[in-house]
MARPA-354231 format. One record per atom (N, C-alpha, C, CB): x, y, z; atom name; residue in one letter. Coordinates in nm, 3 decimals. Glycine has a CB too. Layout:
% MARPA-354231
> X / Y / Z / CA / A
...
***
This chain:
% MARPA-354231
> -1.224 / 1.871 / 2.724 / N / M
> -1.172 / 1.842 / 2.856 / CA / M
> -1.030 / 1.791 / 2.841 / C / M
> -1.262 / 1.739 / 2.929 / CB / M
> -0.939 / 1.850 / 2.914 / N / E
> -0.797 / 1.816 / 2.907 / CA / E
> -0.763 / 1.717 / 3.018 / C / E
> -0.710 / 1.942 / 2.919 / CB / E
> -0.686 / 1.613 / 2.982 / N / T
> -0.639 / 1.518 / 3.082 / CA / T
> -0.488 / 1.529 / 3.090 / C / T
> -0.683 / 1.373 / 3.047 / CB / T
> -0.439 / 1.562 / 3.207 / N / N
> -0.296 / 1.573 / 3.229 / CA / N
> -0.247 / 1.447 / 3.296 / C / N
> -0.261 / 1.698 / 3.314 / CB / N
> -0.144 / 1.387 / 3.241 / N / V
> -0.085 / 1.268 / 3.302 / CA / V
> 0.054 / 1.305 / 3.351 / C / V
> -0.079 / 1.149 / 3.202 / CB / V
> 0.075 / 1.285 / 3.479 / N / I
> 0.204 / 1.314 / 3.540 / CA / I
> 0.261 / 1.183 / 3.589 / C / I
> 0.193 / 1.418 / 3.656 / CB / I
> 0.377 / 1.146 / 3.541 / N / Q
> 0.439 / 1.021 / 3.583 / CA / Q
> 0.502 / 1.037 / 3.721 / C / Q
> 0.544 / 0.975 / 3.482 / CB / Q
> 0.484 / 0.937 / 3.806 / N / D
> 0.544 / 0.938 / 3.940 / CA / D
> 0.691 / 0.903 / 3.925 / C / D
> 0.472 / 0.837 / 4.036 / CB / D
> 0.779 / 0.993 / 3.971 / N / T
> 0.922 / 0.972 / 3.953 / CA / T
> 0.993 / 0.932 / 4.080 / C / T
> 0.985 / 1.096 / 3.900 / CB / T
> 0.917 / 0.908 / 4.188 / N / H
> 0.979 / 0.865 / 4.312 / CA / H
> 0.883 / 0.778 / 4.391 / C / H
> 1.024 / 0.985 / 4.395 / CB / H
> 0.935 / 0.707 / 4.486 / N / D
> 0.856 / 0.616 / 4.568 / CA / D
> 0.786 / 0.694 / 4.678 / C / D
> 0.945 / 0.505 / 4.628 / CB / D
> 0.653 / 0.703 / 4.672 / N / S
> 0.579 / 0.782 / 4.771 / CA / S
> 0.578 / 0.717 / 4.908 / C / S
> 0.438 / 0.803 / 4.724 / CB / S
> 0.616 / 0.590 / 4.919 / N / D
> 0.619 / 0.523 / 5.048 / CA / D
> 0.754 / 0.537 / 5.118 / C / D
> 0.585 / 0.378 / 5.031 / CB / D
> 0.846 / 0.607 / 5.057 / N / S
> 0.978 / 0.625 / 5.115 / CA / S
> 0.968 / 0.697 / 5.249 / C / S
> 1.070 / 0.702 / 5.019 / CB / S
> 1.053 / 0.658 / 5.343 / N / D
> 1.056 / 0.725 / 5.472 / CA / D
> 1.125 / 0.860 / 5.464 / C / D
> 1.125 / 0.637 / 5.575 / CB / D
> 1.200 / 0.883 / 5.359 / N / I
> 1.271 / 1.010 / 5.341 / CA / I
> 1.187 / 1.099 / 5.251 / C / I
> 1.414 / 0.987 / 5.282 / CB / I
> 1.140 / 1.213 / 5.302 / N / P
> 1.060 / 1.302 / 5.218 / CA / P
> 1.142 / 1.354 / 5.101 / C / P
> 1.006 / 1.419 / 5.300 / CB / P
> 1.077 / 1.366 / 4.988 / N / Y
> 1.143 / 1.411 / 4.867 / CA / Y
> 1.054 / 1.517 / 4.805 / C / Y
> 1.170 / 1.293 / 4.768 / CB / Y
> 1.099 / 1.638 / 4.800 / N / A
> 1.023 / 1.744 / 4.734 / CA / A
> 1.119 / 1.820 / 4.644 / C / A
> 0.955 / 1.840 / 4.838 / CB / A
> 1.087 / 1.822 / 4.519 / N / S
> 1.172 / 1.888 / 4.421 / CA / S
> 1.099 / 2.011 / 4.366 / C / S
> 1.210 / 1.791 / 4.307 / CB / S
> 1.162 / 2.072 / 4.269 / N / Q
> 1.099 / 2.184 / 4.202 / CA / Q
> 0.969 / 2.139 / 4.136 / C / Q
> 1.194 / 2.245 / 4.097 / CB / Q
> 0.963 / 2.015 / 4.088 / N / L
> 0.841 / 1.964 / 4.028 / CA / L
> 0.725 / 1.969 / 4.127 / C / L
> 0.862 / 1.820 / 3.978 / CB / L
> 0.750 / 1.926 / 4.252 / N / E
> 0.645 / 1.929 / 4.353 / CA / E
> 0.599 / 2.072 / 4.379 / C / E
> 0.693 / 1.865 / 4.482 / CB / E
> 0.694 / 2.164 / 4.384 / N / R
> 0.659 / 2.306 / 4.405 / CA / R
> 0.576 / 2.359 / 4.288 / C / R
> 0.788 / 2.392 / 4.421 / CB / R
> 0.608 / 2.315 / 4.167 / N / C
> 0.530 / 2.356 / 4.049 / CA / C
> 0.388 / 2.298 / 4.055 / C / C
> 0.600 / 2.310 / 3.920 / CB / C
> 0.378 / 2.174 / 4.102 / N / I
> 0.247 / 2.112 / 4.116 / CA / I
> 0.163 / 2.190 / 4.217 / C / I
> 0.260 / 1.964 / 4.160 / CB / I
> 0.222 / 2.226 / 4.330 / N / L
> 0.151 / 2.305 / 4.431 / CA / L
> 0.105 / 2.438 / 4.372 / C / L
> 0.241 / 2.330 / 4.553 / CB / L
> 0.192 / 2.504 / 4.298 / N / A
> 0.157 / 2.633 / 4.237 / CA / A
> 0.044 / 2.617 / 4.135 / C / A
> 0.280 / 2.695 / 4.169 / CB / A
> 0.047 / 2.508 / 4.059 / N / E
> -0.058 / 2.485 / 3.960 / CA / E
> -0.192 / 2.456 / 4.027 / C / E
> -0.020 / 2.369 / 3.868 / CB / E
> -0.191 / 2.377 / 4.132 / N / I
> -0.315 / 2.350 / 4.207 / CA / I
> -0.369 / 2.480 / 4.265 / C / I
> -0.289 / 2.245 / 4.320 / CB / I
> -0.281 / 2.560 / 4.319 / N / R
> -0.321 / 2.689 / 4.377 / CA / R
> -0.386 / 2.777 / 4.271 / C / R
> -0.199 / 2.762 / 4.439 / CB / R
> -0.323 / 2.784 / 4.153 / N / E
> -0.372 / 2.870 / 4.046 / CA / E
> -0.505 / 2.821 / 3.988 / C / E
> -0.268 / 2.880 / 3.935 / CB / E
> -0.514 / 2.691 / 3.958 / N / K
> -0.632 / 2.638 / 3.889 / CA / K
> -0.750 / 2.609 / 3.981 / C / K
> -0.595 / 2.512 / 3.817 / CB / K
> -0.721 / 2.566 / 4.104 / N / Y
> -0.829 / 2.516 / 4.190 / CA / Y
> -0.838 / 2.583 / 4.326 / C / Y
> -0.812 / 2.369 / 4.209 / CB / Y
> -0.738 / 2.661 / 4.362 / N / G
> -0.726 / 2.714 / 4.498 / CA / G
> -0.842 / 2.800 / 4.546 / C / G
> -0.605 / 2.793 / 4.507 / CB / G
> -0.912 / 2.865 / 4.457 / N / K
> -1.021 / 2.954 / 4.500 / CA / K
> -1.158 / 2.887 / 4.491 / C / K
> -1.022 / 3.079 / 4.415 / CB / K
> -1.161 / 2.760 / 4.454 / N / L
> -1.288 / 2.690 / 4.441 / CA / L
> -1.334 / 2.635 / 4.576 / C / L
> -1.277 / 2.575 / 4.338 / CB / L
> -1.466 / 2.625 / 4.593 / N / D
> -1.515 / 2.561 / 4.715 / CA / D
> -1.485 / 2.412 / 4.708 / C / D
> -1.669 / 2.587 / 4.734 / CB / D
> -1.503 / 2.342 / 4.818 / N / K
> -1.460 / 2.203 / 4.829 / CA / K
> -1.522 / 2.113 / 4.721 / C / K
> -1.496 / 2.149 / 4.966 / CB / K
> -1.651 / 2.123 / 4.702 / N / Q
> -1.718 / 2.035 / 4.606 / CA / Q
> -1.669 / 2.060 / 4.463 / C / Q
> -1.869 / 2.054 / 4.613 / CB / Q
> -1.657 / 2.187 / 4.425 / N / L
> -1.611 / 2.221 / 4.290 / CA / L
> -1.464 / 2.184 / 4.272 / C / L
> -1.632 / 2.370 / 4.262 / CB / L
> -1.382 / 2.208 / 4.373 / N / F
> -1.240 / 2.171 / 4.372 / CA / F
> -1.228 / 2.022 / 4.340 / C / F
> -1.172 / 2.204 / 4.508 / CB / F
> -1.298 / 1.939 / 4.416 / N / K
> -1.290 / 1.794 / 4.398 / CA / K
> -1.346 / 1.751 / 4.262 / C / K
> -1.366 / 1.723 / 4.510 / CB / K
> -1.457 / 1.810 / 4.220 / N / R
> -1.517 / 1.773 / 4.092 / CA / R
> -1.426 / 1.809 / 3.976 / C / R
> -1.653 / 1.843 / 4.075 / CB / R
> -1.367 / 1.929 / 3.980 / N / E
> -1.277 / 1.971 / 3.873 / CA / E
> -1.153 / 1.883 / 3.865 / C / E
> -1.236 / 2.117 / 3.893 / CB / E
> -1.095 / 1.850 / 3.981 / N / L
> -0.980 / 1.759 / 3.981 / CA / L
> -1.017 / 1.626 / 3.919 / C / L
> -0.928 / 1.738 / 4.125 / CB / L
> -1.128 / 1.569 / 3.965 / N / S
> -1.171 / 1.437 / 3.916 / CA / S
> -1.204 / 1.438 / 3.768 / C / S
> -1.292 / 1.389 / 3.994 / CB / S
> -1.264 / 1.546 / 3.720 / N / N
> -1.301 / 1.554 / 3.579 / CA / N
> -1.182 / 1.579 / 3.487 / C / N
> -1.403 / 1.664 / 3.560 / CB / N
> -1.081 / 1.651 / 3.536 / N / N
> -0.970 / 1.692 / 3.450 / CA / N
> -0.846 / 1.604 / 3.457 / C / N
> -0.931 / 1.829 / 3.484 / CB / N
> -0.837 / 1.518 / 3.559 / N / L
> -0.716 / 1.438 / 3.577 / CA / L
> -0.749 / 1.290 / 3.592 / C / L
> -0.639 / 1.486 / 3.699 / CB / L
> -0.658 / 1.206 / 3.545 / N / D
> -0.676 / 1.062 / 3.563 / CA / D
> -0.625 / 1.020 / 3.701 / C / D
> -0.603 / 0.983 / 3.451 / CB / D
> -0.651 / 0.896 / 3.738 / N / I
> -0.617 / 0.848 / 3.872 / CA / I
> -0.466 / 0.853 / 3.898 / C / I
> -0.668 / 0.705 / 3.890 / CB / I
> -0.386 / 0.823 / 3.797 / N / T
> -0.240 / 0.827 / 3.812 / CA / T
> -0.193 / 0.968 / 3.847 / C / T
> -0.170 / 0.778 / 3.683 / CB / T
> -0.248 / 1.066 / 3.778 / N / S
> -0.212 / 1.206 / 3.806 / CA / S
> -0.257 / 1.248 / 3.945 / C / S
> -0.274 / 1.299 / 3.701 / CB / S
> -0.377 / 1.208 / 3.983 / N / L
> -0.427 / 1.242 / 4.116 / CA / L
> -0.338 / 1.182 / 4.225 / C / L
> -0.571 / 1.194 / 4.133 / CB / L
> -0.298 / 1.057 / 4.208 / N / L
> -0.211 / 0.992 / 4.306 / CA / L
> -0.076 / 1.063 / 4.315 / C / L
> -0.191 / 0.844 / 4.270 / CB / L
> -0.023 / 1.105 / 4.202 / N / H
> 0.105 / 1.175 / 4.200 / CA / H
> 0.094 / 1.311 / 4.270 / C / H
> 0.154 / 1.195 / 4.056 / CB / H
> -0.014 / 1.383 / 4.243 / N / I
> -0.034 / 1.513 / 4.307 / CA / I
> -0.046 / 1.496 / 4.458 / C / I
> -0.160 / 1.582 / 4.251 / CB / I
> -0.125 / 1.398 / 4.501 / N / R
> -0.141 / 1.373 / 4.644 / CA / R
> -0.006 / 1.342 / 4.709 / C / R
> -0.240 / 1.256 / 4.668 / CB / R
> 0.072 / 1.257 / 4.645 / N / S
> 0.204 / 1.221 / 4.697 / CA / S
> 0.297 / 1.342 / 4.703 / C / S
> 0.267 / 1.112 / 4.610 / CB / S
> 0.293 / 1.424 / 4.600 / N / S
> 0.377 / 1.544 / 4.595 / CA / S
> 0.342 / 1.642 / 4.706 / C / S
> 0.364 / 1.613 / 4.459 / CB / S
> 0.213 / 1.666 / 4.727 / N / L
> 0.171 / 1.756 / 4.833 / CA / L
> 0.209 / 1.700 / 4.970 / C / L
> 0.019 / 1.781 / 4.826 / CB / L
> 0.197 / 1.569 / 4.986 / N / H
> 0.236 / 1.502 / 5.110 / CA / H
> 0.386 / 1.523 / 5.136 / C / H
> 0.203 / 1.351 / 5.104 / CB / H
> 0.468 / 1.508 / 5.033 / N / D
> 0.613 / 1.529 / 5.048 / CA / D
> 0.644 / 1.673 / 5.088 / C / D
> 0.685 / 1.495 / 4.917 / CB / D
> 0.577 / 1.769 / 5.027 / N / I
> 0.599 / 1.909 / 5.064 / CA / I
> 0.562 / 1.931 / 5.210 / C / I
> 0.516 / 2.003 / 4.973 / CB / I
> 0.450 / 1.876 / 5.251 / N / G
> 0.407 / 1.890 / 5.391 / CA / G
> 0.507 / 1.831 / 5.488 / C / G
> 0.274 / 1.824 / 5.411 / CB / G
> 0.556 / 1.711 / 5.457 / N / R
> 0.651 / 1.646 / 5.547 / CA / R
> 0.782 / 1.722 / 5.556 / C / R
> 0.677 / 1.503 / 5.501 / CB / R
> 0.822 / 1.785 / 5.447 / N / L
> 0.950 / 1.857 / 5.444 / CA / L
> 0.944 / 1.996 / 5.504 / C / L
> 0.999 / 1.866 / 5.304 / CB / L
> 0.836 / 2.066 / 5.482 / N / S
> 0.842 / 2.209 / 5.510 / CA / S
> 0.732 / 2.266 / 5.599 / C / S
> 0.839 / 2.281 / 5.383 / CB / S
> 0.650 / 2.182 / 5.658 / N / H
> 0.544 / 2.235 / 5.744 / CA / H
> 0.546 / 2.171 / 5.882 / C / H
> 0.407 / 2.214 / 5.678 / CB / H
> 0.576 / 2.253 / 5.981 / N / T
> 0.572 / 2.202 / 6.118 / CA / T
> 0.427 / 2.167 / 6.151 / C / T
> 0.629 / 2.306 / 6.220 / CB / T
> 0.410 / 2.062 / 6.223 / N / G
> 0.276 / 2.019 / 6.258 / CA / G
> 0.215 / 1.924 / 6.157 / C / G
> 0.188 / 2.137 / 6.274 / CB / G
> 0.283 / 1.904 / 6.045 / N / Y
> 0.231 / 1.809 / 5.947 / CA / Y
> 0.249 / 1.669 / 6.005 / C / Y
> 0.304 / 1.823 / 5.807 / CB / Y
> 0.142 / 1.589 / 6.007 / N / P
> 0.152 / 1.457 / 6.070 / CA / P
> 0.247 / 1.363 / 5.997 / C / P
> 0.015 / 1.393 / 6.077 / CB / P
> 0.314 / 1.279 / 6.073 / N / S
> 0.402 / 1.180 / 6.012 / CA / S
> 0.319 / 1.060 / 5.971 / C / S
> 0.517 / 1.138 / 6.109 / CB / S
> 0.373 / 0.982 / 5.883 / N / G
> 0.306 / 0.861 / 5.839 / CA / G
> 0.293 / 0.855 / 5.689 / C / G
> 0.170 / 0.851 / 5.902 / CB / G
> 0.241 / 0.742 / 5.644 / N / R
> 0.219 / 0.719 / 5.501 / CA / R
> 0.076 / 0.752 / 5.464 / C / R
> 0.251 / 0.574 / 5.464 / CB / R
> 0.059 / 0.788 / 5.340 / N / L
> -0.076 / 0.811 / 5.291 / CA / L
> -0.151 / 0.679 / 5.286 / C / L
> -0.073 / 0.878 / 5.151 / CB / L
> -0.279 / 0.686 / 5.316 / N / V
> -0.362 / 0.566 / 5.313 / CA / V
> -0.377 / 0.519 / 5.168 / C / V
> -0.500 / 0.594 / 5.378 / CB / V
> -0.382 / 0.390 / 5.150 / N / E
> -0.404 / 0.333 / 5.017 / CA / E
> -0.555 / 0.325 / 4.995 / C / E
> -0.337 / 0.192 / 5.002 / CB / E
> -0.607 / 0.408 / 4.908 / N / R
> -0.751 / 0.416 / 4.885 / CA / R
> -0.798 / 0.302 / 4.796 / C / R
> -0.788 / 0.552 / 4.821 / CB / R
> -0.913 / 0.245 / 4.830 / N / T
> -0.972 / 0.137 / 4.751 / CA / T
> -1.120 / 0.164 / 4.731 / C / T
> -0.951 / 0.000 / 4.820 / CB / T
> -1.178 / 0.096 / 4.633 / N / S
> -1.321 / 0.108 / 4.607 / CA / S
> -1.397 / 0.000 / 4.682 / C / S
> -1.350 / 0.100 / 4.456 / CB / S
> -1.508 / 0.039 / 4.736 / N / R
> -1.602 / -0.055 / 4.798 / CA / R
> -1.740 / -0.019 / 4.748 / C / R
> -1.594 / -0.051 / 4.955 / CB / R
> -1.828 / -0.117 / 4.750 / N / S
> -1.962 / -0.092 / 4.699 / CA / S
> -2.038 / 0.011 / 4.783 / C / S
> -2.041 / -0.221 / 4.695 / CB / S
> -2.001 / 0.025 / 4.909 / N / D
> -2.074 / 0.116 / 4.999 / CA / D
> -2.001 / 0.248 / 5.025 / C / D
> -2.099 / 0.047 / 5.130 / CB / D
> -1.902 / 0.280 / 4.942 / N / S
> -1.827 / 0.405 / 4.965 / CA / S
> -1.804 / 0.480 / 4.835 / C / S
> -1.692 / 0.375 / 5.034 / CB / S
> -1.747 / 0.597 / 4.848 / N / A
> -1.720 / 0.683 / 4.732 / CA / A
> -1.614 / 0.619 / 4.641 / C / A
> -1.674 / 0.822 / 4.778 / CB / A
> -1.618 / 0.653 / 4.511 / N / P
> -1.515 / 0.603 / 4.419 / CA / P
> -1.375 / 0.651 / 4.460 / C / P
> -1.546 / 0.649 / 4.275 / CB / P
> -1.275 / 0.575 / 4.421 / N / V
> -1.136 / 0.606 / 4.457 / CA / V
> -1.097 / 0.747 / 4.412 / C / V
> -1.041 / 0.503 / 4.395 / CB / V
> -1.132 / 0.786 / 4.290 / N / K
> -1.095 / 0.920 / 4.242 / CA / K
> -1.149 / 1.028 / 4.335 / C / K
> -1.148 / 0.942 / 4.099 / CB / K
> -1.270 / 1.009 / 4.383 / N / E
> -1.330 / 1.107 / 4.473 / CA / E
> -1.256 / 1.112 / 4.607 / C / E
> -1.478 / 1.074 / 4.496 / CB / E
> -1.216 / 0.996 / 4.656 / N / K
> -1.141 / 0.991 / 4.783 / CA / K
> -1.005 / 1.058 / 4.769 / C / K
> -1.123 / 0.845 / 4.828 / CB / K
> -0.937 / 1.032 / 4.658 / N / I
> -0.805 / 1.092 / 4.634 / CA / I
> -0.820 / 1.244 / 4.618 / C / I
> -0.738 / 1.031 / 4.508 / CB / I
> -0.923 / 1.288 / 4.544 / N / A
> -0.947 / 1.432 / 4.528 / CA / A
> -0.974 / 1.497 / 4.663 / C / A
> -1.065 / 1.456 / 4.431 / CB / A
> -1.045 / 1.428 / 4.751 / N / D
> -1.071 / 1.480 / 4.885 / CA / D
> -0.941 / 1.492 / 4.965 / C / D
> -1.172 / 1.390 / 4.959 / CB / D
> -0.854 / 1.391 / 4.953 / N / D
> -0.724 / 1.397 / 5.019 / CA / D
> -0.643 / 1.516 / 4.969 / C / D
> -0.644 / 1.266 / 4.996 / CB / D
> -0.643 / 1.537 / 4.838 / N / I
> -0.569 / 1.649 / 4.779 / CA / I
> -0.623 / 1.781 / 4.834 / C / I
> -0.579 / 1.647 / 4.624 / CB / I
> -0.755 / 1.794 / 4.838 / N / Y
> -0.816 / 1.916 / 4.892 / CA / Y
> -0.770 / 1.939 / 5.036 / C / Y
> -0.971 / 1.905 / 4.886 / CB / Y
> -0.776 / 1.835 / 5.117 / N / T
> -0.740 / 1.845 / 5.258 / CA / T
> -0.594 / 1.883 / 5.277 / C / T
> -0.768 / 1.713 / 5.330 / CB / T
> -0.505 / 1.813 / 5.207 / N / I
> -0.361 / 1.841 / 5.222 / CA / I
> -0.327 / 1.979 / 5.166 / C / I
> -0.278 / 1.732 / 5.150 / CB / I
> -0.383 / 2.012 / 5.050 / N / F
> -0.358 / 2.143 / 4.990 / CA / F
> -0.397 / 2.255 / 5.086 / C / F
> -0.437 / 2.158 / 4.857 / CB / F
> -0.514 / 2.246 / 5.145 / N / H
> -0.559 / 2.352 / 5.235 / CA / H
> -0.478 / 2.357 / 5.364 / C / H
> -0.706 / 2.334 / 5.268 / CB / H
> -0.428 / 2.243 / 5.409 / N / F
> -0.336 / 2.244 / 5.523 / CA / F
> -0.209 / 2.321 / 5.485 / C / F
> -0.301 / 2.100 / 5.568 / CB / F
> -0.155 / 2.292 / 5.368 / N / L
> -0.033 / 2.360 / 5.322 / CA / L
> -0.054 / 2.510 / 5.306 / C / L
> 0.015 / 2.300 / 5.191 / CB / L
> -0.177 / 2.547 / 5.272 / N / E
> -0.210 / 2.689 / 5.254 / CA / E
> -0.246 / 2.757 / 5.386 / C / E
> -0.326 / 2.703 / 5.157 / CB / E
> -0.246 / 2.680 / 5.495 / N / G
> -0.274 / 2.737 / 5.627 / CA / G
> -0.421 / 2.735 / 5.665 / C / G
> -0.226 / 2.875 / 5.631 / CB / G
> -0.505 / 2.667 / 5.586 / N / D
> -0.649 / 2.668 / 5.611 / CA / D
> -0.701 / 2.541 / 5.677 / C / D
> -0.721 / 2.688 / 5.482 / CB / D
> -0.620 / 2.437 / 5.684 / N / G
> -0.668 / 2.310 / 5.737 / CA / G
> -0.616 / 2.285 / 5.876 / C / G
> -0.628 / 2.196 / 5.646 / CB / G
> -0.651 / 2.168 / 5.929 / N / N
> -0.598 / 2.131 / 6.060 / CA / N
> -0.539 / 1.991 / 6.056 / C / N
> -0.707 / 2.140 / 6.168 / CB / N
> -0.457 / 1.962 / 6.154 / N / T
> -0.383 / 1.836 / 6.157 / CA / T
> -0.474 / 1.714 / 6.159 / C / T
> -0.292 / 1.833 / 6.277 / CB / T
> -0.585 / 1.721 / 6.231 / N / S
> -0.673 / 1.604 / 6.240 / CA / S
> -0.733 / 1.568 / 6.104 / C / S
> -0.784 / 1.629 / 6.341 / CB / S
> -0.759 / 1.667 / 6.020 / N / E
> -0.810 / 1.640 / 5.886 / CA / E
> -0.705 / 1.569 / 5.802 / C / E
> -0.855 / 1.770 / 5.817 / CB / E
> -0.579 / 1.613 / 5.814 / N / V
> -0.471 / 1.550 / 5.738 / CA / V
> -0.446 / 1.409 / 5.789 / C / V
> -0.341 / 1.634 / 5.748 / CB / V
> -0.457 / 1.388 / 5.919 / N / K
> -0.438 / 1.253 / 5.975 / CA / K
> -0.537 / 1.153 / 5.916 / C / K
> -0.453 / 1.256 / 6.127 / CB / K
> -0.654 / 1.200 / 5.875 / N / A
> -0.753 / 1.112 / 5.813 / CA / A
> -0.705 / 1.061 / 5.677 / C / A
> -0.887 / 1.185 / 5.797 / CB / A
> -0.605 / 1.127 / 5.618 / N / C
> -0.547 / 1.084 / 5.490 / CA / C
> -0.434 / 0.985 / 5.510 / C / C
> -0.496 / 1.206 / 5.412 / CB / C
> -0.397 / 0.962 / 5.634 / N / M
> -0.282 / 0.876 / 5.667 / CA / M
> -0.327 / 0.735 / 5.705 / C / M
> -0.201 / 0.937 / 5.781 / CB / M
> -0.240 / 0.641 / 5.679 / N / S
> -0.266 / 0.503 / 5.716 / CA / S
> -0.257 / 0.487 / 5.867 / C / S
> -0.166 / 0.408 / 5.645 / CB / S
> -0.345 / 0.407 / 5.922 / N / R
> -0.341 / 0.379 / 6.066 / CA / R
> -0.244 / 0.266 / 6.098 / C / R
> -0.481 / 0.343 / 6.117 / CB / R
> -0.187 / 0.207 / 5.994 / N / Y
> -0.104 / 0.088 / 6.012 / CA / Y
> 0.043 / 0.117 / 5.993 / C / Y
> -0.147 / -0.021 / 5.916 / CB / Y
> 0.100 / 0.195 / 6.081 / N / G
> 0.244 / 0.218 / 6.078 / CA / G
> 0.284 / 0.335 / 5.993 / C / G
> 0.314 / 0.098 / 6.029 / CB / G
> 0.413 / 0.361 / 6.001 / N / K
> 0.470 / 0.476 / 5.929 / CA / K
> 0.529 / 0.437 / 5.799 / C / K
> 0.574 / 0.544 / 6.011 / CB / K
***
């Protein structure tokens, strides 16, 4: 099992969207490796193959691409995921966010699903 670690090179809470060639490469890699998988397998493969730091970076990168280049992409910050005894593990929540945002970027999702990945407490 391979673990890819991607260092976050920008502040994901910035009000100015930032999408570079790296973000585009991340989107292409997600599309190639996981894009044809059903939701459960997509999330399981992400969680099994990547550490939490990489998952957070991917989520942030996809969010930046959405904010920059997709009309209808909701404004706001990504929600800060935490673990609770009565809820899913953080990795699973982040993988679900990645699935949701990725499919929105691919034209398969809807705005209300992406809004569920956003913080309710300001922009």
